[in-house]
N, C-alpha and C positions, 0 to 999 in steps of 0.2 A: 907416141903416147903409150903404146902397149907396155913397154918396159917399166915406165913410172907407175902405171896403174897396177901392174902385177906386184911390184914391190909394196905398194900401199895396201893391196889386198892381203898380202902375206902378213903385214903388220896388223891389219884389222882382224885377222882370224886367229891371233894368238890366244892361248887359253885364258879364260876369264880369271883363272887363279893368279895370273901374272899381270898385275896392274901396271899400266904404262906411266911414264913420268908425267906428272901433272904440273900445269902452270899455275901461277898465283891467281886465284879467282876473286881476291878481295876487291879488285877494281870493278867487279860487277855488282857490288852492293849499291843500293840506292839510298839517297838522302831525302828523296821526295816522299810525300805522304802516300801517294798512290802511283802505281805503275800500270800503264795501259799497254798491252801488247796487241797491236792491230795487225791482223794477218792479211796476206794477199787474197785469201779466199773469203774475206768479209767478216770473219769471226773476230771478236775482241775479247781478250782475257784481261781481267782487272784484279790487281793485288794491292793490299795495303803494304806499307813499308816492311813491317815485321814479317808478313807472309812471304814476300818476295825474297827478302834477305835470308829467311830460313831455307827456302828452296836452294839458293846459291850455296849456303853452308852445307846442306845435307847432300846435295847432288853434285859432288865433285866430278862425276863422270862426264858432265857437260863440258869440262875444261881440261880433259886429258890431252896430252901433247899429240897423240895419234888417235884420231876419231874413228870409232867403229860405226857401221851403218846403224840406223835407229832400231832395226829389229834385233840386232845383236845386243845393243845397249839395253833395250827394254827387257830382253830375256835375262840378262845378267842382273837386272834390278831385283828379280825375284828368285833366281836360281844360282847365282854365283856369290861367293863369299865377300868379294870386294865392295859390293853395293848393298850392304845389309842395313841400310837406314830404314826409317819408317816409311813404307811405300804404299800404305793402304789406300791413300787418295788416288793412286794411279792404277788400282787393281781392276776396275771395271772397264768396259769398252769405251765409255766416254772418258774415263780417266786416262786410258791409253792414248786417246786422241789428244788430250791436253798435254800429255808427256811429249808427244811428237812435235807439238807446236812449240813447247819450251825448248826442246832439242834444236829445232830449227832457229828459234830466236837467238839462242846463244851461239850456235855455230855460224849464223849469219854475220855476227859481229867479228868472229874470228876470220871468216873468209873475206869479209869486206862488203859492207852494206851497199855502198855506191859502186864499188869496183865491178861487181858482178850483177848489177841490177838488171841489165838487159838479158843476160843468160838465165838468171833466176826466173824472170817473168816468162821466158820462153819455155823453160823446163816445166814450170807449174802448169802452163797452158797445155803442153804436150801430155803430161801425165793426167791432167784433168779430162782431156778429150779421150784418152784411152779408157779411163774409168767411166766416163759417160757412155762411150760406145758399148762396153760390156754391161753396164747398168741397164741400157736400153734392151739389150738382148734378153735380160732376165726380168724386164719390167720392174726394175728397181729392187730394193732390198737394203737391209741395214748395213751389209758389208760395204756397199758402194758409198753410203753416207759417211761411214767412218773413214773410208779411204780418202774421201774428198778432203778431210782435215789432215790425215797422216801424210798426204802427198807433200805437204810443206817440208816434212822431215826428209822424205826421199829425195826431193829436189835439192835441198840444201846439201845433202851428202854427195849428190852428183856434182854440185859446185865445188865441194871440197876435193873430189877426185880431179876435177878440172884444174883447180888451183895448183895441184901438185904436178899435173901432167902437161900444162900448157907450154912449158919450155922444152918439152921433149916430144913434141908431136912429130911423129915420123910418117904417118899415113896421110898424105895430102892429095891422093888420087881422087878422081871423080867418083862420086857415089851414085850417079844417075841410075845405072842399071840395078844396083843393089836396092836403092830406094824404090824404084819402079816395081821390083819384085815384091817388096814388102807391102807397098800400097795396094798392089793387085791382090795380094793374099788377104788383106783386110776386106777388100770389095768382094772377093770370093766368099769370105766368111759371112758377109751380110747375106749373100745369095743362099748359102747353105742354111743359115739360121732361119731365113725366111721360109724355106721349104718345110721346116718342122715347126713353124710358128702357127698355132691354131687359135691365137687370141685375136687376130685381125684378119680381115678378108677384103678382097676387091680393091676399091679405090683407097680405102683406109690403109691397106697394106702397101700399096704403091707409094702413098705419101710418106708412110713410115720408112720405107727403104730409101726414099729420097733424102729424108732427114738424116738417116744413118750415113749415107754417102756424103752428105755435107760435112759431117764430123770428120770423115776421112779426108775430105778436101782441105780442111783446116790443118790436119796433120801433115798433109803433103806440102803445104806452104811453110809450116813451122820447122820441118826437118831440112836444114840447110847445109849440114856438113856431116862428116863421119862421126863426130862426137855425139851430135843429137840423134843420129840414126842408131848408134850403138846403145845409147841410154834409153831410147824409146823401146828398142827390142828387148833389152834386159828387163825393163820395168814391166812390159807387156807379158813376157814369158814367165817372169817370176811370180806375178800376182794374179794372172787371169788364165 
């Protein structure tokens, strides 16, 4: 898998001034009066026909032949010449959330809605649990709320990487020891955070630590092979 992923990452990091070959996006226009985008995180976006088709028309980056990760695409939306459409609606934190949801919606159709349904569900669960764990450490905050929605984009990009790499998977060795080390590092992090946590004490802190370890238990069950381990670690170290 390493070779295929490396090639894809090289393509993804090309300068924003060089627009990749685009596919025909006319097939994404709707003839329905209303389009509902129901996400795996429980949020629903609703657009009338004209609004939805305008998004398809203006945001050709969603249909590029080679897809960049959502952070790169969003950055180019405001800082690169190729995506110089009217992007005011996506300029706020909430607007960015919406943009990542739309990114995931269109990329999901490219990747295969049903083909990768199981992998998508698992990645969203993994990333959500990582976000929840670190959100608990900080006793919440707006960052984690926004991340909960943007996870859809990150997970779908991971599926995109998988779709390119699945026929070139080279590393089939057992990940037991690597995963054990990673899971132990999370449990150690819980202990370390607990030592400097002066918000809770006594029994309340004990129960809180048990809850945090239950999140790690979920991650332990969800990480079943090398792909999920690497994606988990990359997401964790990149955003937290």
